[in-house]
N, C-alpha and C positions, 0 to 999 in steps of 0.2 A: 504493500500500500504506500502511495506517495505521501510526502509530508503535507502537501496541500489537502489531501483527502483526510488525513488524520486531524488536521486543524479544523476542517469543516465538520467532522464528526463531533469533536470536542465542543465546538461552538453550538451545534445543534442540541447536545445534551444540556449544556449550561443554559441555553435559552429556554428549554422546556422546564428546567428546575425553577428559573426565575418567574416564568409564567404561572406555574402552580403556586409558588409562594405568594405572588401578588394577587392571585384570584381567590384565595381562601381567607376569609375574615380572621383576624388575629384571635378573637375570643373563641371562635369555633375551632380553630386549630389547636388552641391551648386547652380546649375542653372545659372552659369556664362557664358557670351558670351566672346569668345576669341577675343582679339584685336591684330591682327598680327603686326600692326605698333608699338605697345608698348607704344603709347602715351596715356596720361590721357585725354580722350575725352568722352563726354557723348553719342554722336551719331556716329554710324558706318554705312558706306555706303554698300548697298547690291549689289549683281550682278543684271543684268537686270532681272526683274520679269514680266512675262506675266499675265495680269489680263484678264480672259475670262468670259463672260456671255452668256450662251445658254438659250434662252427663248421663250416661247409662250405668254408672257405678252406684253402689249403695251408699258410699260416702266419699268425700273429697275435701281437701283443705288447701289453702294458699296462705303462707305465713310471710309477713313483711317484717322480718326480724332475723337476728342471728339465733343461734341455738340456746342462748342463755337469757334472752329478753333485754339485751343491752343496746339494741339498735345500732350496732357497729356496721350493719349492712348498708346504711345510708338512707333507709326509708322507715318511716314510723307513722302511726296513726296520730291525728290531732283531733278530728271530730268524726263521729259516726252519725250520718244524716238519716239514713233509712235502710231498710232491708226487706226482702220479700221474694216471692216466687213469681215467675212469668207463666209457667205452665208445668203440668205433669205431677204436681205434688199431691201426696196423700195427706190424710188427717193427722198421721203420726210422724210426718217428715218435719225435721227441725233445721233451723239456721242459727249459727252462733257467730257473733262478730265482736271482737275485743281482744284484750290481752288475756291469755290463758295458758295452761300447761296441759300437754297431751302426751300420752304414752302409747307407743307402738312397738310391735315386735318385728324387727328387721333381721331376717336370716337367723332366727332363733335367739336374737339378742334384744332385750327390752331397752328402748331408748326413750329419753325424755327431752322434749323441746318446749320452751316457754317463749311466748312472743305475741305480737299483734297478728291475729289469725282471723280469716274468713273461712267458715266451715259449713258444710251441710251433712246431714245424716238422714238417710231414708230407711233406716232399720236394715237388719241383716237380710241379704239375698233379695233385696228390692232393686231390680235392675230396670225399672221403668224409666223412660227418658224424662228428664226434668231440666228446667232452666231457672236459676236463681240469680239474685243480684244483691249488691250492697253498695250504697253511695257513701263515699268516705272522702274527707279532706285529709290529705297526707302532709307531712313535712319531709323535706328532702335536705340531706347534708350537702351544702353547696361546696364543700371542700373536696368532694369526690366526683369523679367523672361518671362512673357506673356503680350501681348498687345491685343487690341480688335478693331474690325471693326463694322460698322453699315451696315446692309443689309436693303435696302428700297424697299418694294415690292408693286406692284399694286394689286388691288383687285382680278384680274382674271389671270389665266395662271400659269405656272411653270417656275422657273428660276434656273439654275445651275450656281453657282459661283465657279470659280477655280483660284488658284494661282499656277503658274508654274515657277520654276527656269529655265530660258532660257539657262543659261550657262551649267548646268549639266543635263538638260532635265528630271526633275522629278516634279511631282505634289505633293506639300507638304500640300495643304489644299483644301478642296472641301465641298460644301454644296448645297443641293437642297431644295428649299422651294416653296410651292404652295400658291396661293391666297386663301383667306378665305372670299372674298366678300367685304373687306374693306382694305384700305391702312395700311401697317404695317411697323414699324421700329424695327428691331431685332438686338440685340447686340450679337456678337460671339467672343470668345477668340481664340488666336493663340499663340503657343509657338514661341517666337521670334527667337530662334536659328534655327528654320526650314527654315528661309529665306536663310541660309548659307550652310546647309548640310542636307542630307536626314537622317531621323531616321530609323535605321535598328536594328534588333535583330541579333547580331553576333553569329557565332557558338560557340565562347568562352562563351558567356553568357548562351547559351542553355546548354552547358556542366556543367557550374557551378551550374545553377539552378537544373539540373537533379541530380547532386551529393548531393546537399542540401536535395532534396526530398528523395533520397535513404538513406542518413545518418539519417534522421528523422525516416524513416521506420525501419531501422535496430536497432537503439538505443532504439526506443520505442517498439519494438516487444516483449521484455520480460514483458512489462506492460499488453499486451493482455493476458487474462486469459487462453484461450483454445489453444491447439496445432494446431487445424485445422485453427484457425484464424491466428496464427503466420505463418503458411505455406502460406496462402493467401497473407499476407503482403510481404513475401519474393518473392512470385511469381510476385506481382505487381512491386517490385523493379527490377527484371530481365526484365520484360516487358518494363519498362522505359528505361533501358539500350539499349535494342534492338531498340526501337523507336528513341532514340538519335543517334545510329549508322546509321540508315537509313536516318535521317535528315542530318547528316554530309556528307553522301555519295551524297545526292541529291544536296547539296550546294557546293560541291567541284568543282574545275576548270575542272576536268576530266568529271564529269557528265554534266557540262554545255556545253562542247564541243561535247558530244556524241549525 
C-alpha cells in the first residue's frame, strides 16, 4: 500500500471518530440523568409508571430492589397509586404491592429476598390467563446509568413483564419468560433514563451515520485494487443515500398525516 493511501485511510478513520463524537450529546454519552430542579440530590422522582404482568402462571413477582431491601439496584418505590386486574382473575386471586420479604426454594435451597415487590398469586395450579397492573411512582438513583430488577417466576406458565410511562404513554421495557419446571429468580438490567423519556433514533442521527458510512466508502475506495470493485463501492454509497431519503420522507410530519 502506498503512503498516500495509508494517509487517506488514517484521515478517513479520524474523520469518522470526530463525526461520532460531535453528533452525540455530551450528557447522553456520559450516561447522565438530567435533574430539572438543579438541586444536588441522589434520587429523582419518576412520572407515574404502570407495572403490568400478563401471565398463565399461578404466581409471579417483579422486585425493584436488591436482595436485602437496601435499594442499591438504583430503583425504589416512592408512592403506590393503584393496583388491580385487567382480566382473567378469580375471586381468590391476590395482588401484593410494597416492601416485603419472600421465601422461595431454588434448586433445593431456600432463599430469602426483601424489597419493593409487585406480586400476584392465583393459588396453586391456577394457570388461567390473567392481566394485572400496579401504578407506582418510583425514585431513580441519578448517580447510576443502569439499574436492575428481579423477575421471580413459577415453574409453569409464561409471564410478560412490562413497564409503561403512564404520562407519555410508551412502553420502555418488556420481557417475556416461561417456566422451566422449577422456580427461578432472574436479574434484568434497565437503562434508568428510560423511566423519563423514550429512546428514539432521530432523523439527524440517521443522516449523520449515513454520511459517516459514505465518507468511509469514498475515502477508502482508492484502496480497493480493481475498478469494478470501486464502482460497486460507489454504487452502495448512492444506495445508502436513497434509503436515507426514503426514511426521512417516511418520518416527516407530512407522511405521518397522509
